[in-house]
N, C-alpha and C positions, 0 to 999 in steps of 0.2 A: 789538206796537205797535198803537195805535188807528188805525182807518180812518174816514174821514168818511162821512156818510150817502151812500147811493147816488143820491139825488136831493135836491139842496139847495133849489132854487128853483122848478123847473118842475112844474106839475100834469099835464103830458102823460103819457099812458100808453104812447106809442110815439114814437121820435125822428123828426124830419123827415129827408127824404132828404139834404138838405144837411149835416145833422149826421152822418149815416152816412158820407158822403163825407169829412168832416173827420176822422172817427175812422180811416178807412183811409189817410189822408195820401198822396194821389197824388204830392206833391212828393218823397217818399222812394223812389218806385218806380224812379227813373232808375238808381241805381248797379247793382243786380243785372241790370236789362235791358241796360245798357251792357256789363257784364261778359259776359253771355251772348252778345251780339252780337260782342264781341271774340273769344270762343272759337269762334264760328261762322266768323268771318273767318279765324282762324288755321288752321282745319282744312284750308284749301286746296281746298275743294270748290266746285262751281258752285252758287252760292246761288240762281240763277234756277230751277234744277230742284228746289230744296229750300225754296222760299219758304213752303210750308205748315208745315214743321217750324220754320222761323225764326219764323213768326207764333205758332205754338203755344208755343214757348219763351219768346218775349217776353211773351206774356200770362201764362204760368205764373210767371215770375220776378218780374214787377212787380205787375200788378193782382190777382194771386192770392196767391202765397206771401208776398211782401213786405207786401202789404196785410193779410194775416192776422196776420203778426208784429206789425204796428203795433197792430192791435186787441188782441192778446194783451198787448202791453206796456202799452197804455193802461189795460186793466182792472186788471192787477196793480200798476200804478204810480199808481193813482188817489190814494193817500194822499200820494205825493210831488208829483204834479201839483197837488194842492190847495194846496201851498205855492209851487211854482215857476211853474205855469201854471194858475191857478184858472179860467180861461176855457175850458179844454179841455172837450170834450163831456161826459165823465163827472163830474168834480168840479163843473162848472157846473150840473149837473142837466138839461142839454139831452138827455142820453142816460140816461133814467130807469131805475130798477129794475136788473134784470140783463141789460138789452139788450146792453150792452158785451160781457159774457161770451158771450151767445148768438151774437152776430155773429162773435166770435173763433172759436167752435167751428164755426159754419156755414161760415165762409170756409176754415177748415182742411180740412173735409171736401170742399168744392168744389175746393180745390187738389189734393187727392189724387185725386179723380175725374178732373179735367182731365189729370193726369199720366199716367193710363193710356193716353192718346192718343199718348204719346211713347216708347213702348217700355219695356223693363225698366230701362235706364239712367236715363231721365227719371223714372220712378216712384221708383226707389231714391234718386236725388238729391233729389227733392222730399220724400220721407219723412225724409231726413237733415236737410234744411233746416228742415222743420217741427219736428222733434225739437229742433234747436238753438234755434229761436225760442221754444219753450215752456220749454226748460231755461234760457234766458236770463232770462225774466221770472217764471216761476211757481215758487212754493215747492213742495217743500223745496229744490230745487236752486238756483234763482234765481242764475245766474251773474253777473247784473248787480250783485250785492252786492259783487263784487270786480272792480275795473276791468281787471285783467290778464286774467282769465278771460272776463268779459263781452265785452270788446272783441275778444278773440280769436275767440269764437264768432260774433259779428256779422261780423267781417272775413272769416272763412272762408266763411260762408254767402253774404254779399253779393257777394264778389269771386271767391275761388278756386273754390268749388263751382259758381257760376253759369258761370264761364269754362269749366271742365272739362266741364260739362254741355253747353254750346254746341258744344264740339269733338266730344265723343263722339256726340251726336245727329246731327251732320252727317256723321260717319263711319259711321253706321249701327249705333251701339252699340259700336264698336271702342274699345280703350284709347287715350286721347288721346296718349300718348307722352311721353318725358322732357322734350322742349323745352316743350311746352304746360304740363306739370305744374310745371316750374321757374318759368315766367312767372306762372302762376296763384298759386303759393305766395308769390312775391316781392311781387306786387301785393296779396295778402292781408295780408302784413306791413305794407305801406304803408298799407292801409286801417285797420289797428290805430291808427295815428297819427291818421287822419281821424276815427275814432270818438272819440278823446280830445278832439278839438276840440269835439265836440258836448256834452261833459260840462261845459264851462266855464259854460254858461248855467244849470246846475242845481246849482251848488255848495251854495247855502244849503239847499235842500230835501234834497239827498243827505246832507249832514252831519247834519241834524236827524233824518233817518229811518234813519240807519245804513247808507247806501249808500256803500261805500268806492270811489268812482270815483278815477281817478288824481289829479285835482286835489285831492280830499279827502286821499288818502294821501300825496302827494308835495308838496303845496302848489302854488300857481298856477304859479310859475316852474319848479319841478321837473317838473311835468306838461307844461309847454310845451316844455321841452328834450326830454323823452321823445317827445312827438308829432313834433317836427321830425326827430329821429333816425330814428324809425320810418318817416317819409315819405321822407326823402332817401336813406338807405342802400340800400333796395331799388331805387330808380331808378338809382343808380350801378351796382349789381350787374346790372341789366337792360342797361344800356349796355355793360358789359364782356362780357356773354353775347352780345349782338347783334354786337359786334365780333368775338368769337371765332367766331361762326357765319358770318363773312364777309358781314355786313350793315352796312357802315360808315356808309351814309347814314341808315339807321334808327337806328343807335347815336348818331350825332351829333344827330339830331332829339330823341331822348329826353333826351340830356344837356342840350341847349339849354333844353328845357322845364323840366328840373329846376333849372337855374341861374336861370331866370326866377322861380322860387318863392322864391329866397333872400332878396331884399329884403323880401318880404312876411313871411317868417319872422323876419327880423331885428327888424322892428317888433313882431311878435307876442311875441317873447322879452322885449321891454322892457315890453310892456303886454298880458299874456296874456288877461285877461278882456275888455278893451276890443277887442282885435284878433282874437280867435278867429273871430268871424263874418266878418271881413274876409278871413282866410286861407281859410275855407270858400268864400266867394263868388268869390274870384279865384285862389287857389292850387290848390284842388281841381280846377277845370276844366283847368288845365295838367297836373295829375297824370293825370287820366283821358284826356286827349289823348295822353299818352305811352303809355297802355295800348293805344289803338287803333293808334298808330304801330308798336308792337312786334308787335301782332297781324298787321298787314299785312306786317311783315318776316318773321314766321314763315310767313305764307301764301306769300310769295315763295319762301322756302326749301323748303316742302313741294311747291310746284308744280315747282320746279327738280328736286328729288329724284325726283318722279314722272315727269318728262320723261326724266331720265337712266335711270330704271329701265325705261322702254319702249324704249330704244335697243338 
């Protein structure tokens, strides 16, 4: 496929700092940082004595690993962005030459260096997240070319891996345990649906450039149904697990938050393209609130088990 020139309009030899910040997309850092925080809470440890690890982890998952993944994606997606978002830093020419690739590589190296401060688990998890981000965007793998695989890679990296890293780091590198693994995987499945929501804004460019996102593969309404199923069913499963673990109030709260998403999804199913952003803006906060509620439930369970174990 043809790719656009690396600098279309700007005579600059280096990008402005504001352009670099735009490339790293701070608005996207929240999901992995939130998932890491959920995992840290779920570990059941005293966060006041581990505030340094919490800070290191939040910096790693958001401003470093997630930011590097955004730079990688923007570089290898510059031909698609030239159609969907021509004002993005690279296709607009505000990020001239190969600065986009250079920043992606530099931020990847900085992420791995920072991860050495978090022990073996933190470093391995960072390496896996980095590998997934490059595999998602870069040829010859480019998982993004298939919406099923690409969304799975993003969801596992942004939610499940970040959650389990938060738990393991707070436990001093110990295995997170089956309860945390179950919740991390379920919320990763839910995040698969959230990733599909993001694909509705890029249908035209994806179709023209051969990116088989789910809206391209299944059509707008088919992809909308898949997104809703992926978001709702894991929340129902989490509700059942919390109830099974004798956490009825936490289970009820997660269920209520899931039910509140249903009216938004009903409108989305009728008008997928027009309503995808609406679900992202108002439904996703309810989804991630349920993540934190379940994390506090698991924290309560772990604290109770630790108390009983010392008696």
